C-alpha positions in Angstrom: 111.7 1.0 -27.7 108.1 0.3 -28.6 108.0 -2.7 -26.3 109.2 -0.6 -23.4 106.5 2.1 -23.9 103.7 -0.5 -24.3 103.3 -1.2 -20.5 103.1 2.5 -19.7 100.4 3.0 -22.4 98.4 0.1 -21.1 98.6 1.4 -17.6 97.0 4.6 -18.8 94.1 2.8 -20.5 90.9 3.4 -18.5 89.2 0.4 -17.0 85.6 -0.6 -17.8 84.5 0.9 -14.5 86.3 4.2 -15.2 84.7 4.4 -18.7 81.2 3.8 -17.2 81.8 6.5 -14.6 82.9 9.0 -17.3 80.0 8.2 -19.6 77.6 8.6 -16.6 79.2 12.0 -15.8 79.0 13.1 -19.5 75.3 12.1 -19.5 74.6 14.0 -16.3 76.3 17.1 -17.6 74.4 16.9 -20.9 71.1 16.7 -19.0 72.1 19.6 -16.7 73.0 21.7 -19.8 69.8 20.8 -21.6 67.5 21.8 -18.7 69.5 25.0 -18.1 68.8 26.1 -21.7 65.2 25.2 -21.5 64.9 27.5 -18.5 66.6 30.3 -20.5 64.2 29.8 -23.4 61.2 29.7 -21.1 62.0 33.2 -19.9 60.6 34.3 -23.2 57.2 33.1 -22.1 57.2 35.7 -19.3 58.6 38.5 -21.5 55.7 37.6 -23.8 53.1 37.6 -21.1 54.3 41.1 -20.0 54.0 42.4 -23.6 50.8 40.6 -24.2 49.0 41.9 -21.2 50.6 45.4 -21.4 49.3 45.7 -25.0 45.8 44.6 -24.0 45.6 47.1 -21.1 44.5 50.6 -21.7 47.2 53.3 -21.6 46.4 54.3 -18.0 47.2 50.8 -16.7 50.2 49.7 -18.7 52.9 50.0 -16.1 50.8 48.4 -13.3 50.1 45.5 -15.6 53.8 45.1 -16.4 54.8 45.3 -12.7 52.4 42.5 -11.8 54.3 40.2 -14.2 57.6 41.2 -12.8 56.6 40.8 -9.1 55.1 37.4 -9.9 58.7 36.3 -10.2 59.5 38.1 -6.9 56.9 36.3 -4.8 56.6 32.9 -6.5 60.4 32.1 -6.5 61.0 32.1 -2.8 57.6 30.5 -1.9 58.2 27.8 -4.4 61.7 27.1 -3.1 60.7 26.9 0.6 57.5 24.9 0.3 56.3 24.4 -3.3 59.0 21.9 -4.4 58.5 20.2 -1.0 54.8 19.7 -1.8 55.7 18.1 -5.2 58.2 15.7 -3.6 56.0 14.6 -0.7 52.4 14.5 -1.9 52.5 12.3 -5.0 50.7 9.5 -3.2 48.1 11.9 -1.8 50.0 12.1 1.6 53.6 11.3 2.5 52.7 7.9 4.0 56.4 7.0 4.5 57.6 10.4 5.6 60.7 11.6 3.9 61.1 8.2 2.3 58.1 8.8 0.1 57.0 8.2 -2.6 57.4 4.5 -3.3 57.9 5.2 -7.0 60.9 7.4 -6.3 62.1 6.5 -2.8 63.5 9.4 -0.8 62.4 12.2 -3.2 60.2 13.8 -0.4 63.3 14.3 1.8 65.4 15.4 -1.1 62.9 18.1 -2.0 63.0 19.8 1.5 64.6 23.2 1.4 67.2 22.1 3.9 68.2 19.1 1.8 71.8 18.9 0.5 70.2 18.6 -3.0 68.7 22.1 -2.7 72.0 24.0 -3.1 75.5 23.6 -4.5 76.3 19.9 -4.6 79.1 18.5 -6.7 77.4 15.1 -6.7 74.1 16.3 -8.1 73.8 17.8 -11.6 70.1 17.5 -12.0 68.1 18.7 -9.0 68.9 22.4 -9.4 68.1 22.7 -13.1 65.0 20.5 -12.8 63.8 22.6 -9.9 64.2 25.7 -12.0 62.2 24.2 -14.9 59.3 23.6 -12.5 59.8 27.1 -11.1 59.3 28.6 -14.6 56.1 26.5 -14.9 54.9 28.1 -11.6 55.6 31.6 -13.0 53.5 30.6 -16.0 50.4 29.8 -13.8 50.6 33.2 -12.2 51.0 35.0 -15.5 47.9 33.2 -16.9 45.8 34.5 -14.0 47.4 37.9 -14.3 46.0 38.7 -17.7 42.5 37.8 -16.7 42.3 40.3 -13.8 44.1 43.3 -15.3 43.0 46.9 -14.7 41.1 46.5 -11.4 42.8 44.1 -9.0 45.0 45.4 -6.1 48.6 44.5 -6.6 48.9 43.1 -3.0 45.8 40.9 -3.6 47.2 39.6 -6.9 50.5 38.7 -5.3 48.8 36.7 -2.5 46.8 34.9 -5.0 49.6 34.2 -7.4 51.8 32.8 -4.5 49.0 30.4 -3.6 48.4 29.4 -7.2 52.1 29.1 -8.2 53.5 27.5 -5.0 50.6 25.5 -3.6 47.7 24.8 -5.9 49.3 23.9 -9.2 52.2 22.0 -7.7 49.8 19.9 -5.6 48.0 18.8 -8.8 51.4 18.2 -10.5 52.3 15.9 -7.6 49.1 14.0 -8.1 48.9 13.8 -11.9 52.2 15.0 -13.4 54.8 12.7 -11.8 55.9 9.1 -12.0 54.5 8.4 -8.5 51.3 10.4 -8.6 48.3 8.5 -7.5 46.3 9.5 -10.5 49.0 8.0 -12.7 49.8 4.8 -10.8 46.1 4.0 -10.2 44.2 5.4 -13.1 46.8 5.9 -15.9 46.1 9.7 -16.1 48.0 11.1 -19.0 48.8 14.8 -19.5 52.3 14.7 -21.0 52.9 18.4 -21.6 50.5 19.8 -19.0 47.4 20.8 -20.8 45.4 20.5 -17.6 48.1 20.4 -15.0 49.4 24.0 -15.8 46.9 25.6 -18.1 43.6 24.2 -17.1 44.3 24.6 -13.4 45.5 28.2 -13.8 42.4 29.0 -15.8 40.0 27.4 -13.3 41.7 29.3 -10.4 41.5 32.5 -12.4 37.7 31.9 -13.0 37.1 31.6 -9.3 38.9 34.9 -8.7 37.0 36.7 -11.5 33.7 35.7 -9.9 34.6 37.8 -6.9 36.5 40.5 -8.6 33.7 41.5 -10.9 33.9 43.2 -14.3 35.7 46.5 -15.1 33.6 49.6 -14.7 31.6 50.1 -17.9 32.2 46.6 -19.3 28.5 45.8 -19.3 25.5 48.0 -20.1 22.5 48.2 -17.8 20.9 45.5 -19.9 23.9 43.2 -19.4 25.3 43.6 -22.9 29.0 43.5 -23.4 31.1 46.4 -24.4 34.7 46.2 -25.6 37.7 48.2 -24.3 40.4 49.0 -26.8 43.9 47.9 -25.6 46.5 50.6 -26.1 48.7 48.6 -28.4 47.4 45.6 -30.3 50.8 45.1 -32.1 52.5 44.7 -28.7 49.9 42.1 -27.7 50.4 40.1 -30.8 54.2 40.3 -30.4 53.8 39.1 -26.9 51.9 36.1 -28.1 54.6 35.3 -30.6 57.2 35.4 -27.8 55.1 33.1 -25.7 54.9 30.7 -28.7 58.7 30.8 -28.9 59.1 30.1 -25.2 56.8 27.1 -25.6 59.5 25.1 -27.3 61.5 25.4 -24.2 58.4 24.6 -22.1 57.7 21.4 -24.1 61.4 20.3 -24.0 61.5 20.8 -20.2 58.6 18.4 -19.8 60.8 15.5 -21.0 63.5 13.5 -19.2 66.7 13.1 -21.1 68.7 9.9 -20.9 71.4 10.0 -23.4 72.8 6.5 -22.7 69.6 4.6 -22.7 67.3 3.9 -25.7 65.3 5.9 -26.9 67.1 8.7 -25.1 63.9 10.5 -23.9 61.1 9.8 -21.5 58.0 11.9 -20.7 57.2 13.1 -17.2 55.7 9.7 -16.4 59.0 7.9 -17.4 57.3 6.4 -20.5 59.4 6.4 -23.7 59.1 9.2 -26.3 61.3 11.5 -28.4 62.0 15.2 -28.6 61.1 15.1 -32.3 57.6 13.7 -31.4 56.7 16.7 -29.3 58.3 19.1 -31.8 56.0 17.8 -34.5 53.0 18.3 -32.3 53.8 21.8 -31.0 54.5 23.2 -34.5 51.5 21.5 -36.2 49.4 22.6 -33.1 50.2 26.2 -33.6 49.3 26.0 -37.3 46.0 24.3 -36.6 45.2 26.6 -33.7 45.7 29.7 -35.9 43.4 28.1 -38.5 40.7 27.3 -36.0 40.9 30.7 -34.3 40.8 32.6 -37.7 37.7 30.8 -38.9 35.8 30.9 -35.6 36.5 34.6 -35.0 36.1 35.6 -38.7 39.6 36.9 -38.9 39.9 38.8 -35.6 43.7 39.3 -35.1 43.6 38.8 -31.3 41.6 35.6 -31.4 43.5 34.2 -34.4 46.7 34.3 -32.4 45.0 33.3 -29.2 43.6 30.4 -31.2 47.2 29.3 -31.9 47.9 29.1 -28.2 44.6 27.3 -27.5 45.4 24.8 -30.2 48.7 23.9 -28.7 47.2 23.6 -25.2 44.5 21.3 -26.6 47.1 18.8 -28.0 49.7 19.1 -25.3 48.2 16.3 -23.1 48.9 13.8 -25.9 51.8 15.4 -27.6 54.1 12.4 -26.9 51.8 10.0 -28.8 49.7 12.0 -31.3 50.4 11.7 -35.1 50.9 15.1 -36.6 47.7 14.8 -38.8 45.6 14.0 -35.7 47.3 16.9 -33.8 46.4 19.2 -36.7 42.7 18.4 -36.6 42.5 18.5 -32.8 44.3 21.8 -32.6 41.9 23.3 -35.1 39.1 22.3 -32.9 41.0 23.7 -29.9 41.3 27.2 -31.5 37.6 27.2 -32.3 36.6 26.0 -28.8 38.6 28.9 -27.3 36.8 31.5 -29.5 33.3 30.1 -28.8 33.8 29.6 -25.1 35.5 33.0 -24.8 32.4 34.7 -26.3 30.1 32.6 -24.0 32.0 33.5 -20.9 32.0 37.2 -21.8 28.5 37.6 -23.1 26.4 34.9 -21.5 28.1 34.4 -18.1 29.1 38.1 -18.0 32.5 37.3 -16.6 35.0 40.0 -17.6 38.2 38.0 -18.5 40.3 40.8 -20.1 42.4 38.5 -22.3 40.3 35.3 -22.6 42.6 33.3 -20.3 39.8 31.2 -18.9 38.8 30.1 -22.4 42.2 29.7 -23.9 44.0 28.1 -20.9 41.2 26.8 -18.7 38.7 25.4 -21.1 41.2 24.1 -23.6 43.4 22.7 -20.8 40.5 20.5 -19.7 39.5 19.8 -23.3 43.0 18.6 -24.1 43.0 16.0 -21.3 39.5 14.8 -22.5 40.8 14.4 -26.0 43.5 11.9 -24.8 40.8 9.8 -23.3 39.0 9.7 -26.7 41.9 9.4 -29.1 44.8 7.8 -27.1 42.9 5.4 -24.8 44.9 2.3 -24.1 48.4 3.9 -24.3 50.5 2.6 -21.4 51.4 5.4 -19.0 54.0 5.5 -16.2 56.3 3.0 -14.6 53.4 0.5 -14.0 52.3 0.8 -17.6 48.7 1.5 -16.6 46.6 2.1 -19.7 45.2 5.5 -20.2 41.5 5.6 -20.5 38.5 7.9 -20.8 37.6 7.2 -17.2 41.1 7.9 -16.0 41.1 11.2 -17.7 37.7 12.1 -16.2 39.1 11.2 -12.8 41.9 13.7 -13.2 39.5 16.4 -14.4 37.2 15.8 -11.4 40.2 15.9 -9.0 41.7 19.1 -10.5 38.6 21.2 -11.0 37.8 21.7 -7.3 41.5 21.7 -6.4 41.9 24.7 -8.7 38.6 26.6 -8.6 37.9 26.5 -4.8 41.1 28.0 -3.6 40.8 30.8 -6.1 37.2 31.5 -5.2 37.6 31.2 -1.4 40.8 33.3 -1.0 39.5 36.0 -3.4 36.2 36.0 -1.5 38.0 36.6 1.8 40.1 39.4 0.3 36.9 40.9 -1.1 35.2 40.8 2.3 38.3 42.5 3.8 38.0 45.2 1.0 41.5 44.2 -0.2 40.7 42.6 -3.6 39.8 45.4 -5.8 41.1 49.0 -6.2 38.6 51.8 -5.4 36.4 52.8 -8.3 38.0 56.3 -8.4 41.4 54.7 -8.9 40.1 52.4 -11.6 38.6 55.4 -13.6 41.7 57.5 -13.3 44.1 54.6 -14.0 46.3 52.4 -11.8 49.5 53.9 -13.1 48.8 57.4 -11.7 47.5 55.9 -8.4 50.4 53.5 -7.8 53.3 55.4 -9.4 52.1 59.0 -9.5 53.1 59.6 -13.1 52.2 59.1 -16.7 54.6 56.8 -18.4 54.0 58.3 -21.8 54.7 62.0 -21.0 55.8 62.8 -24.6 52.4 61.9 -26.0 49.1 63.8 -25.4 46.4 61.7 -23.6 43.7 61.1 -26.2 40.1 60.3 -25.3 39.5 56.7 -24.3 37.4 54.8 -26.9 34.8 52.1 -26.0 33.0 49.9 -28.5 29.3 49.6 -27.7 27.5 46.2 -28.2 26.1 47.4 -31.5 29.6 48.2 -32.8 29.5 52.0 -32.4 32.8 53.6 -31.2 32.1 56.2 -28.5 34.2 58.3 -26.2 34.7 56.4 -23.0 34.5 59.2 -20.4 30.7 59.6 -20.4 30.1 55.8 -20.4 32.5 55.2 -17.6 31.2 58.0 -15.4 27.6 56.8 -15.9 28.6 53.3 -15.0 30.5 54.6 -12.0 27.4 56.5 -10.7 25.2 53.4 -11.3 27.6 51.2 -9.4 27.5 53.6 -6.5 23.8 53.7 -6.4 23.7 57.4 -7.5 21.7 58.7 -10.4 23.8 60.8 -12.7 22.7 63.7 -14.8 22.2 62.9 -18.5 25.3 63.0 -20.6 25.9 62.8 -24.3 26.7 59.6 -25.9 30.0 60.9 -27.2 29.5 58.9 -30.3 32.2 59.1 -32.9 31.4 59.6 -36.6 
């Protein structure tokens, strides 16, 4: 009886080819599931940005600030689908020299990234394109959210949406094609290394935001007639800190999505340049980086709660470029320096350059993003990067910085300058004084609470009622002398 069943059992035994096919399918489904959940976790970054900026805004601007974050998703998603991903696929070599067969490092990716490609929709033969696209889409949202915090309380919503579509679907993805892909010319020719996007996402968004801020100008009353800096009290510091903690949580998904998973090939993981690494390696660095950043921010700011937590973010950004190769001890020291650099440059930008960055985005993301890439050139020079194993170097990192600074800053400055000349960049001063929520939505979103006087902190540390200060600044900005008003100083 057993001998009669044996041929039937052998007939059901899969062949080697069938086993290979099944293993390949299992690996593809594992990768698809992995990227899907990184996207889910990265949503927390945008929940965090909305809470972070909403808490930093004054009560009269809370809902308009939140709506900017929500509508970032509304405008960047379609623009990134129709041409952002196409840019990433086609411009890695600087220009699609072989048309839709470009780039040489990943032949045919240009054509596959076109919105009309069969890969850009339901496809039973493709488990990767959709979820990988979505991971990059979430990175695009992040660039817009970085700029969003810097410009709160005075930018027109329409102007912001134009700028964020350009940043999220053109500017950052062009630099990602050049320096954050296996076929990017900065990688294949210079060994540029920015494994977890210190510069590619954060630095570029910060530089773009800086260009916008130069044209947007400070909030009314931010600076005295002598150029000294006042401080505006956000309506809910606890909400701001909670938002930062949500961003930190989402960063684990962000970090993981920057890797390529290959479950059937040793060591199982590759960085964005297809160089070997592990998930554990980057998990070490992000966790240690937060700890070091908190430490540096706390010491540099002398215990300021906002800058202590912002220092954590700055610390992680400073070590992200080399997160795949740094030892945890090195990452700890470098992240401490990153937290301190953010505090010091944030104060310099606000008080010396007199640029009103409402949440310190230029310092935390912009400066520390560039700083992180520079650190790789100093501490990880010689590490082989990319499919050609080009050694990373200080010169290669500088080349990336020199390429990305004008690519990021100039579009932000030029487009915002055009909007300014068309009187479309900034809300009217009367609207800014009254609050954007009433102007845009016609209502107070805290009707159960009495509106208390707005408090402003003078350069010497005195807390004063905001109304006289803001009105005086309004009259000065309009070239009209105001009648003397009391200081409104609080005891």
